[in-house]
PDB file of N, CA, C and O in Angstrom:
ATOM      1  N   UNK A   1       0.830  -1.169   0.000  1.00  0.00           N
ATOM      2  CA  UNK A   1       0.000   0.000   0.000  1.00  0.00           C
ATOM      3  C   UNK A   1       0.887   1.250   0.000  1.00  0.00           C
ATOM      4  O   UNK A   1       1.829   1.345   0.787  1.00  0.00           O
ATOM      5  N   UNK A   2       0.589   2.191  -0.868  1.00  0.00           N
ATOM      6  CA  UNK A   2       1.371   3.425  -0.991  1.00  0.00           C
ATOM      7  C   UNK A   2       1.054   4.369   0.163  1.00  0.00           C
ATOM      8  O   UNK A   2      -0.094   4.489   0.592  1.00  0.00           O
ATOM      9  N   UNK A   3       2.104   5.041   0.658  1.00  0.00           N
ATOM     10  CA  UNK A   3       1.899   5.997   1.748  1.00  0.00           C
ATOM     11  C   UNK A   3       1.560   7.369   1.171  1.00  0.00           C
ATOM     12  O   UNK A   3       2.061   7.766   0.119  1.00  0.00           O
ATOM     13  N   UNK A   4       0.693   8.082   1.893  1.00  0.00           N
ATOM     14  CA  UNK A   4       0.362   9.448   1.474  1.00  0.00           C
ATOM     15  C   UNK A   4       1.489  10.372   1.914  1.00  0.00           C
ATOM     16  O   UNK A   4       2.022  10.245   3.016  1.00  0.00           O
ATOM     17  N   UNK A   5       1.840  11.297   1.039  1.00  0.00           N
ATOM     18  CA  UNK A   5       2.895  12.256   1.365  1.00  0.00           C
ATOM     19  C   UNK A   5       2.251  13.546   1.852  1.00  0.00           C
ATOM     20  O   UNK A   5       1.323  14.067   1.233  1.00  0.00           O
ATOM     21  N   UNK A   6       2.750  14.040   2.950  1.00  0.00           N
ATOM     22  CA  UNK A   6       2.268  15.313   3.494  1.00  0.00           C
ATOM     23  C   UNK A   6       3.366  16.341   3.275  1.00  0.00           C
ATOM     24  O   UNK A   6       4.493  16.161   3.736  1.00  0.00           O
ATOM     25  N   UNK A   7       3.037  17.413   2.576  1.00  0.00           N
ATOM     26  CA  UNK A   7       4.049  18.452   2.347  1.00  0.00           C
ATOM     27  C   UNK A   7       3.798  19.609   3.311  1.00  0.00           C
ATOM     28  O   UNK A   7       2.685  20.118   3.442  1.00  0.00           O
ATOM     29  N   UNK A   8       4.878  19.999   3.975  1.00  0.00           N
ATOM     30  CA  UNK A   8       4.814  21.111   4.915  1.00  0.00           C
ATOM     31  C   UNK A   8       5.196  22.391   4.180  1.00  0.00           C
ATOM     32  O   UNK A   8       5.977  22.352   3.229  1.00  0.00           O
ATOM     33  N   UNK A   9       4.656  23.508   4.609  1.00  0.00           N
ATOM     34  CA  UNK A   9       5.040  24.768   3.960  1.00  0.00           C
ATOM     35  C   UNK A   9       6.519  25.078   4.219  1.00  0.00           C
ATOM     36  O   UNK A   9       7.025  24.874   5.322  1.00  0.00           O
ATOM     37  N   UNK A  10       7.190  25.567   3.196  1.00  0.00           N
ATOM     38  CA  UNK A  10       8.604  25.891   3.364  1.00  0.00           C
ATOM     39  C   UNK A  10       8.745  27.196   4.131  1.00  0.00           C
ATOM     40  O   UNK A  10       7.896  28.084   4.054  1.00  0.00           O
ATOM     41  N   UNK A  11       9.830  27.285   4.865  1.00  0.00           N
ATOM     42  CA  UNK A  11      10.084  28.508   5.618  1.00  0.00           C
ATOM     43  C   UNK A  11      11.522  28.924   5.408  1.00  0.00           C
ATOM     44  O   UNK A  11      12.310  28.190   4.810  1.00  0.00           O
ATOM     45  N   UNK A  12      11.865  30.112   5.905  1.00  0.00           N
ATOM     46  CA  UNK A  12      13.217  30.612   5.762  1.00  0.00           C
ATOM     47  C   UNK A  12      14.032  30.366   7.021  1.00  0.00           C
ATOM     48  O   UNK A  12      15.135  30.901   7.135  1.00  0.00           O
ATOM     49  N   UNK A  13      13.553  29.602   7.943  1.00  0.00           N
ATOM     50  CA  UNK A  13      14.303  29.256   9.130  1.00  0.00           C
ATOM     51  C   UNK A  13      14.564  30.434  10.048  1.00  0.00           C
ATOM     52  O   UNK A  13      15.589  30.461  10.731  1.00  0.00           O
ATOM     53  N   UNK A  14      13.683  31.392  10.084  1.00  0.00           N
ATOM     54  CA  UNK A  14      13.842  32.542  10.967  1.00  0.00           C
ATOM     55  C   UNK A  14      14.664  33.674  10.382  1.00  0.00           C
ATOM     56  O   UNK A  14      14.881  34.680  11.056  1.00  0.00           O
ATOM     57  N   UNK A  15      15.128  33.542   9.151  1.00  0.00           N
ATOM     58  CA  UNK A  15      15.907  34.599   8.537  1.00  0.00           C
ATOM     59  C   UNK A  15      14.987  35.677   7.986  1.00  0.00           C
ATOM     60  O   UNK A  15      13.938  35.380   7.414  1.00  0.00           O
ATOM     61  N   UNK A  16      15.385  36.918   8.163  1.00  0.00           N
ATOM     62  CA  UNK A  16      14.587  38.041   7.666  1.00  0.00           C
ATOM     63  C   UNK A  16      15.383  38.741   6.576  1.00  0.00           C
ATOM     64  O   UNK A  16      16.577  38.993   6.736  1.00  0.00           O
ATOM     65  N   UNK A  17      14.739  39.045   5.498  1.00  0.00           N
ATOM     66  CA  UNK A  17      15.390  39.728   4.385  1.00  0.00           C
ATOM     67  C   UNK A  17      15.010  41.204   4.435  1.00  0.00           C
ATOM     68  O   UNK A  17      13.967  41.605   3.917  1.00  0.00           O
ATOM     69  N   UNK A  18      15.869  42.010   5.066  1.00  0.00           N
ATOM     70  CA  UNK A  18      15.552  43.419   5.262  1.00  0.00           C
ATOM     71  C   UNK A  18      15.613  44.227   3.972  1.00  0.00           C
ATOM     72  O   UNK A  18      14.897  45.221   3.844  1.00  0.00           O
ATOM     73  N   UNK A  19      16.442  43.833   3.020  1.00  0.00           N
ATOM     74  CA  UNK A  19      16.553  44.634   1.808  1.00  0.00           C
ATOM     75  C   UNK A  19      15.266  44.618   0.990  1.00  0.00           C
ATOM     76  O   UNK A  19      15.074  45.481   0.135  1.00  0.00           O
ATOM     77  N   UNK A  20      14.395  43.669   1.232  1.00  0.00           N
ATOM     78  CA  UNK A  20      13.116  43.668   0.543  1.00  0.00           C
ATOM     79  C   UNK A  20      12.141  44.651   1.180  1.00  0.00           C
ATOM     80  O   UNK A  20      11.198  45.103   0.531  1.00  0.00           O
ATOM     81  N   UNK A  21      12.366  44.983   2.455  1.00  0.00           N
ATOM     82  CA  UNK A  21      11.405  45.787   3.188  1.00  0.00           C
ATOM     83  C   UNK A  21      11.743  47.271   3.221  1.00  0.00           C
ATOM     84  O   UNK A  21      10.838  48.091   3.378  1.00  0.00           O
ATOM     85  N   UNK A  22      13.023  47.651   3.079  1.00  0.00           N
ATOM     86  CA  UNK A  22      13.436  49.026   3.272  1.00  0.00           C
ATOM     87  C   UNK A  22      14.205  49.522   2.060  1.00  0.00           C
ATOM     88  O   UNK A  22      15.115  48.850   1.574  1.00  0.00           O
ATOM     89  N   UNK A  23      13.840  50.690   1.579  1.00  0.00           N
ATOM     90  CA  UNK A  23      14.545  51.317   0.470  1.00  0.00           C
ATOM     91  C   UNK A  23      14.972  52.708   0.917  1.00  0.00           C
ATOM     92  O   UNK A  23      14.134  53.526   1.295  1.00  0.00           O
ATOM     93  N   UNK A  24      16.277  52.980   0.874  1.00  0.00           N
ATOM     94  CA  UNK A  24      16.805  54.260   1.315  1.00  0.00           C
ATOM     95  C   UNK A  24      16.397  55.364   0.344  1.00  0.00           C
ATOM     96  O   UNK A  24      16.196  55.115  -0.845  1.00  0.00           O
ATOM     97  N   UNK A  25      16.279  56.585   0.862  1.00  0.00           N
ATOM     98  CA  UNK A  25      15.927  57.719   0.010  1.00  0.00           C
ATOM     99  C   UNK A  25      17.109  58.147  -0.852  1.00  0.00           C
ATOM    100  O   UNK A  25      16.916  58.671  -1.949  1.00  0.00           O
ATOM    101  N   UNK A  26      18.327  57.930  -0.368  1.00  0.00           N
ATOM    102  CA  UNK A  26      19.510  58.232  -1.173  1.00  0.00           C
ATOM    103  C   UNK A  26      20.475  57.068  -1.106  1.00  0.00           C
ATOM    104  O   UNK A  26      20.567  56.373  -0.094  1.00  0.00           O
ATOM    105  N   UNK A  27      21.184  56.868  -2.185  1.00  0.00           N
ATOM    106  CA  UNK A  27      22.133  55.774  -2.262  1.00  0.00           C
ATOM    107  C   UNK A  27      23.476  56.325  -2.699  1.00  0.00           C
ATOM    108  O   UNK A  27      23.536  57.230  -3.531  1.00  0.00           O
ATOM    109  N   UNK A  28      24.560  55.784  -2.141  1.00  0.00           N
ATOM    110  CA  UNK A  28      25.913  56.186  -2.493  1.00  0.00           C
ATOM    111  C   UNK A  28      26.589  55.002  -3.170  1.00  0.00           C
ATOM    112  O   UNK A  28      26.580  53.885  -2.653  1.00  0.00           O
ATOM    113  N   UNK A  29      27.167  55.259  -4.319  1.00  0.00           N
ATOM    114  CA  UNK A  29      27.849  54.194  -5.042  1.00  0.00           C
ATOM    115  C   UNK A  29      29.104  53.784  -4.285  1.00  0.00           C
ATOM    116  O   UNK A  29      29.771  54.637  -3.700  1.00  0.00           O
ATOM    117  N   UNK A  30      29.442  52.497  -4.282  1.00  0.00           N
ATOM    118  CA  UNK A  30      30.634  52.039  -3.564  1.00  0.00           C
ATOM    119  C   UNK A  30      31.924  52.679  -4.073  1.00  0.00           C
ATOM    120  O   UNK A  30      32.869  52.853  -3.304  1.00  0.00           O
ATOM    121  N   UNK A  31      31.975  53.025  -5.333  1.00  0.00           N
ATOM    122  CA  UNK A  31      33.166  53.678  -5.884  1.00  0.00           C
ATOM    123  C   UNK A  31      33.429  55.026  -5.236  1.00  0.00           C
ATOM    124  O   UNK A  31      34.586  55.390  -5.028  1.00  0.00           O
ATOM    125  N   UNK A  32      32.380  55.778  -4.912  1.00  0.00           N
ATOM    126  CA  UNK A  32      32.532  57.072  -4.242  1.00  0.00           C
ATOM    127  C   UNK A  32      33.116  56.893  -2.847  1.00  0.00           C
ATOM    128  O   UNK A  32      33.920  57.711  -2.402  1.00  0.00           O
ATOM    129  N   UNK A  33      32.721  55.841  -2.163  1.00  0.00           N
ATOM    130  CA  UNK A  33      33.236  55.574  -0.820  1.00  0.00           C
ATOM    131  C   UNK A  33      34.729  55.256  -0.890  1.00  0.00           C
ATOM    132  O   UNK A  33      35.505  55.731  -0.062  1.00  0.00           O
ATOM    133  N   UNK A  34      35.130  54.458  -1.872  1.00  0.00           N
ATOM    134  CA  UNK A  34      36.545  54.112  -2.029  1.00  0.00           C
ATOM    135  C   UNK A  34      37.364  55.365  -2.316  1.00  0.00           C
ATOM    136  O   UNK A  34      38.436  55.547  -1.737  1.00  0.00           O
ATOM    137  N   UNK A  35      36.876  56.230  -3.198  1.00  0.00           N
ATOM    138  CA  UNK A  35      37.582  57.473  -3.523  1.00  0.00           C
ATOM    139  C   UNK A  35      37.678  58.364  -2.289  1.00  0.00           C
ATOM    140  O   UNK A  35      38.726  58.967  -2.058  1.00  0.00           O
ATOM    141  N   UNK A  36      36.639  58.463  -1.505  1.00  0.00           N
ATOM    142  CA  UNK A  36      36.645  59.275  -0.296  1.00  0.00           C
ATOM    143  C   UNK A  36      37.667  58.745   0.712  1.00  0.00           C
ATOM    144  O   UNK A  36      38.390  59.531   1.325  1.00  0.00           O
ATOM    145  N   UNK A  37      37.735  57.441   0.889  1.00  0.00           N
ATOM    146  CA  UNK A  37      38.696  56.841   1.814  1.00  0.00           C
ATOM    147  C   UNK A  37      40.126  57.106   1.346  1.00  0.00           C
ATOM    148  O   UNK A  37      40.985  57.458   2.154  1.00  0.00           O
ATOM    149  N   UNK A  38      40.387  56.939   0.052  1.00  0.00           N
ATOM    150  CA  UNK A  38      41.726  57.198  -0.479  1.00  0.00           C
ATOM    151  C   UNK A  38      42.090  58.666  -0.295  1.00  0.00           C
ATOM    152  O   UNK A  38      43.229  58.976   0.055  1.00  0.00           O
ATOM    153  N   UNK A  39      41.149  59.571  -0.521  1.00  0.00           N
ATOM    154  CA  UNK A  39      41.389  60.999  -0.350  1.00  0.00           C
ATOM    155  C   UNK A  39      41.727  61.329   1.106  1.00  0.00           C
ATOM    156  O   UNK A  39      42.637  62.118   1.361  1.00  0.00           O
ATOM    157  N   UNK A  40      41.022  60.750   2.043  1.00  0.00           N
ATOM    158  CA  UNK A  40      41.308  60.975   3.464  1.00  0.00           C
ATOM    159  C   UNK A  40      42.695  60.443   3.818  1.00  0.00           C
ATOM    160  O   UNK A  40      43.420  61.087   4.576  1.00  0.00           O
ATOM    161  N   UNK A  41      43.074  59.299   3.295  1.00  0.00           N
ATOM    162  CA  UNK A  41      44.397  58.731   3.563  1.00  0.00           C
ATOM    163  C   UNK A  41      45.487  59.633   2.999  1.00  0.00           C
ATOM    164  O   UNK A  41      46.497  59.865   3.664  1.00  0.00           O
ATOM    165  N   UNK A  42      45.301  60.145   1.788  1.00  0.00           N
ATOM    166  CA  UNK A  42      46.299  61.029   1.177  1.00  0.00           C
ATOM    167  C   UNK A  42      46.419  62.325   1.980  1.00  0.00           C
ATOM    168  O   UNK A  42      47.531  62.802   2.206  1.00  0.00           O
ATOM    169  N   UNK A  43      45.308  62.899   2.412  1.00  0.00           N
ATOM    170  CA  UNK A  43      45.349  64.118   3.225  1.00  0.00           C
ATOM    171  C   UNK A  43      46.073  63.861   4.539  1.00  0.00           C
ATOM    172  O   UNK A  43      46.864  64.694   4.981  1.00  0.00           O
ATOM    173  N   UNK A  44      45.817  62.730   5.163  1.00  0.00           N
ATOM    174  CA  UNK A  44      46.482  62.410   6.420  1.00  0.00           C
ATOM    175  C   UNK A  44      47.989  62.235   6.230  1.00  0.00           C
ATOM    176  O   UNK A  44      48.773  62.691   7.062  1.00  0.00           O
ATOM    177  N   UNK A  45      48.397  61.582   5.150  1.00  0.00           N
ATOM    178  CA  UNK A  45      49.824  61.421   4.871  1.00  0.00           C
ATOM    179  C   UNK A  45      50.480  62.780   4.631  1.00  0.00           C
ATOM    180  O   UNK A  45      51.581  63.033   5.119  1.00  0.00           O
ATOM    181  N   UNK A  46      49.811  63.646   3.886  1.00  0.00           N
ATOM    182  CA  UNK A  46      50.347  64.986   3.632  1.00  0.00           C
ATOM    183  C   UNK A  46      50.469  65.792   4.919  1.00  0.00           C
ATOM    184  O   UNK A  46      51.446  66.520   5.096  1.00  0.00           O
ATOM    185  N   UNK A  47      49.503  65.677   5.812  1.00  0.00           N
ATOM    186  CA  UNK A  47      49.569  66.407   7.077  1.00  0.00           C
ATOM    187  C   UNK A  47      50.695  65.882   7.965  1.00  0.00           C
ATOM    188  O   UNK A  47      51.335  66.671   8.661  1.00  0.00           O
ATOM    189  N   UNK A  48      50.953  64.588   7.961  1.00  0.00           N
ATOM    190  CA  UNK A  48      52.060  64.050   8.738  1.00  0.00           C
ATOM    191  C   UNK A  48      53.402  64.485   8.153  1.00  0.00           C
ATOM    192  O   UNK A  48      54.373  64.674   8.884  1.00  0.00           O
ATOM    193  N   UNK A  49      53.448  64.639   6.847  1.00  0.00           N
ATOM    194  CA  UNK A  49      54.692  64.958   6.155  1.00  0.00           C
ATOM    195  C   UNK A  49      55.008  66.458   6.239  1.00  0.00           C
ATOM    196  O   UNK A  49      56.119  66.839   6.608  1.00  0.00           O
ATOM    197  N   UNK A  50      54.033  67.305   5.897  1.00  0.00           N
ATOM    198  CA  UNK A  50      54.252  68.745   5.836  1.00  0.00           C
ATOM    199  C   UNK A  50      53.308  69.546   6.719  1.00  0.00           C
ATOM    200  O   UNK A  50      53.260  70.771   6.614  1.00  0.00           O
ATOM    201  N   UNK A  51      52.563  68.884   7.578  1.00  0.00           N
ATOM    202  CA  UNK A  51      51.530  69.568   8.354  1.00  0.00           C
ATOM    203  C   UNK A  51      52.048  70.624   9.304  1.00  0.00           C
ATOM    204  O   UNK A  51      51.438  71.686   9.429  1.00  0.00           O
ATOM    205  N   UNK A  52      53.155  70.363   9.975  1.00  0.00           N
ATOM    206  CA  UNK A  52      53.702  71.320  10.948  1.00  0.00           C
ATOM    207  C   UNK A  52      54.101  72.614  10.250  1.00  0.00           C
ATOM    208  O   UNK A  52      53.855  73.703  10.768  1.00  0.00           O
ATOM    209  N   UNK A  53      54.711  72.499   9.089  1.00  0.00           N
ATOM    210  CA  UNK A  53      55.116  73.705   8.360  1.00  0.00           C
ATOM    211  C   UNK A  53      53.917  74.457   7.820  1.00  0.00           C
ATOM    212  O   UNK A  53      53.905  75.687   7.830  1.00  0.00           O
ATOM    213  N   UNK A  54      52.909  73.741   7.348  1.00  0.00           N
ATOM    214  CA  UNK A  54      51.729  74.405   6.794  1.00  0.00           C
ATOM    215  C   UNK A  54      50.896  75.104   7.863  1.00  0.00           C
ATOM    216  O   UNK A  54      50.282  76.140   7.607  1.00  0.00           O
ATOM    217  N   UNK A  55      50.883  74.534   9.045  1.00  0.00           N
ATOM    218  CA  UNK A  55      50.080  75.105  10.127  1.00  0.00           C
ATOM    219  C   UNK A  55      50.875  76.062  11.005  1.00  0.00           C
ATOM    220  O   UNK A  55      50.322  76.639  11.941  1.00  0.00           O
ATOM    221  N   UNK A  56      52.150  76.239  10.723  1.00  0.00           N
ATOM    222  CA  UNK A  56      52.974  77.163  11.480  1.00  0.00           C
ATOM    223  C   UNK A  56      53.354  76.669  12.852  1.00  0.00           C
ATOM    224  O   UNK A  56      53.603  77.468  13.755  1.00  0.00           O
ATOM    225  N   UNK A  57      53.401  75.367  13.024  1.00  0.00           N
ATOM    226  CA  UNK A  57      53.754  74.774  14.318  1.00  0.00           C
ATOM    227  C   UNK A  57      55.240  74.426  14.265  1.00  0.00           C
ATOM    228  O   UNK A  57      55.696  73.733  13.356  1.00  0.00           O
ATOM    229  N   UNK A  58      55.977  74.911  15.241  1.00  0.00           N
ATOM    230  CA  UNK A  58      57.394  74.557  15.286  1.00  0.00           C
ATOM    231  C   UNK A  58      57.568  73.317  16.140  1.00  0.00           C
ATOM    232  O   UNK A  58      56.906  73.167  17.167  1.00  0.00           O
ATOM    233  N   UNK A  59      58.427  72.458  15.733  1.00  0.00           N
ATOM    234  CA  UNK A  59      58.566  71.252  16.530  1.00  0.00           C
ATOM    235  C   UNK A  59      59.857  70.585  16.433  1.00  0.00           C
ATOM    236  O   UNK A  59      60.068  69.554  17.072  1.00  0.00           O
TER     237      UNK A  59
END
């Protein structure tokens, strides 16, 4: 005699997909973030190298 198969509804195991529920009003491209980080690093290197002279600090 063949057994009847009972199918249970599939679930996501408690995982929530937030990107489906929320959309930001503004978005920043990842390339802009990389450029901003590189710019901050270059400014910091320049300040360590020539910052005292540019700001008039003797040391």
